[in-house]
C-alpha positions as CSV (number, residue, x, y, z in Angstrom):
1,M,0.1,-31.4,4.3
2,P,-2.6,-29.1,2.7
3,R,-3.5,-25.8,4.4
4,R,-6.7,-25.7,6.4
5,A,-9.2,-22.9,5.8
6,D,-8.5,-21.4,9.2
7,D,-4.7,-21.6,9.0
8,P,-3.0,-18.2,8.8
9,V,-1.4,-17.3,5.4
10,G,2.3,-16.4,5.0
11,N,3.2,-12.8,4.2
12,Y,5.8,-13.7,1.5
13,N,3.5,-14.8,-1.4
14,F,1.9,-11.8,-3.1
15,I,1.5,-9.9,-6.4
16,V,1.2,-6.2,-7.0
17,E,-1.2,-5.4,-9.9
18,I,-1.1,-2.0,-11.5
19,D,-4.1,-1.3,-13.8
20,G,-4.9,-5.0,-13.7
21,V,-1.5,-6.2,-14.9
22,G,0.5,-8.3,-12.4
23,N,3.9,-7.1,-11.4
24,G,5.6,-9.7,-9.2
25,A,8.9,-7.9,-8.9
26,F,8.1,-6.2,-5.6
27,S,9.7,-7.7,-2.5
28,E,7.9,-5.7,0.2
29,V,4.6,-3.9,0.6
30,S,3.7,-1.8,3.7
31,G,1.2,0.8,4.8
32,L,-2.1,-0.9,3.9
33,D,-4.0,1.0,6.6
34,S,-7.2,2.9,7.0
35,Q,-8.4,5.1,9.8
36,T,-11.3,7.3,10.8
37,E,-10.5,10.3,13.0
38,I,-12.2,10.6,16.3
39,I,-14.2,13.7,17.1
40,E,-14.7,14.1,20.9
41,Y,-17.9,16.0,21.8
42,R,-19.4,17.0,25.1
43,T,-22.8,18.4,25.6
44,G,-23.3,21.6,27.5
45,S,-25.1,20.0,30.4
46,A,-23.3,20.3,33.7
47,R,-24.5,16.9,34.7
48,D,-23.1,15.1,31.6
49,L,-19.5,14.3,32.3
50,T,-19.3,11.8,29.5
51,V,-17.3,12.6,26.4
52,R,-19.1,11.4,23.2
53,K,-17.0,10.0,20.4
54,L,-18.1,10.6,16.8
55,P,-16.5,9.5,13.5
56,G,-14.7,12.2,11.6
57,L,-12.8,12.2,8.4
58,H,-11.6,8.9,6.9
59,K,-8.0,8.6,5.8
60,V,-5.9,5.9,4.2
61,G,-2.2,5.6,4.6
62,D,0.4,5.8,1.9
63,V,1.5,2.4,0.6
64,T,5.2,1.7,0.3
65,L,6.5,-0.7,-2.4
66,K,10.1,-1.9,-2.5
67,R,11.7,-3.9,-5.3
68,G,15.2,-4.8,-6.6
69,V,16.5,-2.5,-9.3
70,T,16.2,-3.9,-12.8
71,S,16.6,-2.6,-16.3
72,S,13.0,-1.5,-16.2
73,N,12.4,2.1,-15.3
74,D,8.6,2.0,-15.4
75,I,8.0,3.2,-11.8
76,W,10.5,6.0,-12.3
77,L,8.7,7.2,-15.4
78,W,5.3,7.1,-13.6
79,H,6.8,9.1,-10.8
80,K,8.4,11.6,-13.3
81,Q,4.9,12.2,-14.8
82,V,3.8,13.5,-11.4
83,V,7.0,15.7,-11.1
84,D,6.2,17.1,-14.6
85,G,2.6,18.0,-13.4
86,Q,0.8,15.2,-15.3
87,I,-0.6,13.1,-12.5
88,E,-1.7,9.7,-13.9
89,R,-4.0,8.0,-11.3
90,R,-4.2,4.3,-11.6
91,S,-6.0,1.4,-10.0
92,M,-3.8,-1.0,-8.0
93,S,-4.3,-4.2,-6.1
94,I,-2.1,-6.1,-3.6
95,V,-3.0,-9.7,-3.9
96,L,-2.1,-12.2,-1.1
97,L,-1.6,-15.8,-2.3
98,D,-1.5,-19.1,-0.5
99,E,1.0,-21.9,-1.1
100,A,-0.9,-23.1,-4.2
101,R,-0.8,-19.5,-5.6
102,E,-4.5,-19.1,-5.1
103,E,-5.9,-15.7,-4.1
104,V,-6.6,-15.4,-0.4
105,A,-7.1,-11.6,0.0
106,R,-7.0,-8.6,-2.3
107,W,-6.5,-4.9,-1.2
108,N,-7.7,-2.6,-4.0
109,L,-6.2,0.9,-4.1
110,F,-8.2,3.6,-5.9
111,E,-6.9,6.8,-7.5
112,A,-3.3,5.8,-6.8
113,W,-0.3,7.8,-7.9
114,P,3.4,7.8,-6.9
115,A,4.1,10.5,-4.2
116,R,7.8,9.6,-3.6
117,Y,10.5,7.6,-5.3
118,A,13.8,6.7,-3.6
119,G,16.7,5.1,-5.4
120,P,18.9,2.4,-3.8
121,M,21.5,2.8,-1.2
122,L,24.8,2.0,-2.9
123,A,27.9,0.7,-1.1
124,A,31.0,-0.6,-2.9
125,T,31.8,-2.9,0.1
126,G,28.3,-4.5,0.2
127,N,26.8,-7.5,-1.6
128,E,23.0,-6.9,-1.1
129,V,20.5,-6.3,-3.8
130,A,19.9,-2.6,-4.8
131,I,16.4,-1.8,-3.6
132,E,14.3,1.1,-5.0
133,T,11.2,2.4,-3.1
134,L,8.0,3.9,-4.4
135,V,5.5,5.5,-2.1
136,I,1.9,5.4,-3.4
137,A,-0.7,7.9,-2.4
138,C,-4.3,6.8,-2.8
139,E,-7.8,8.0,-1.9
140,R,-9.4,4.7,-0.9
141,I,-8.4,1.2,0.1
142,E,-10.9,-1.7,0.0
143,L,-10.4,-5.3,1.1
144,G,-12.2,-7.2,-1.6
């Protein structure tokens, strides 16, 4: 049965694009959040017992990407540039797809760079996929 326009979309069908190039290897994305700090303000009037709330600084969260380890070390090399003092900021998009692989939503990350890399947990007795993690810092996230 075809999906209706108001049906929710599954969270399992997405693509990560870095500088406009699709990278479908990531298995998990988290941290797509945005918040504005609240500044509480009260006037000096003794009769005014109401606290006013004003918008303060706007911040976006760090985006965490996880993927299975492969022979490609591209995200490690990008992270190593930051460690070596050569920050290469990139544009990124997280694209949510429907069952027909058509774009439903796109989160665009601006001025993105890798703030943290974590290698996989290894266990000789396990049989899970080795997962590496990349935490991306960015200055702005837009839903477009």
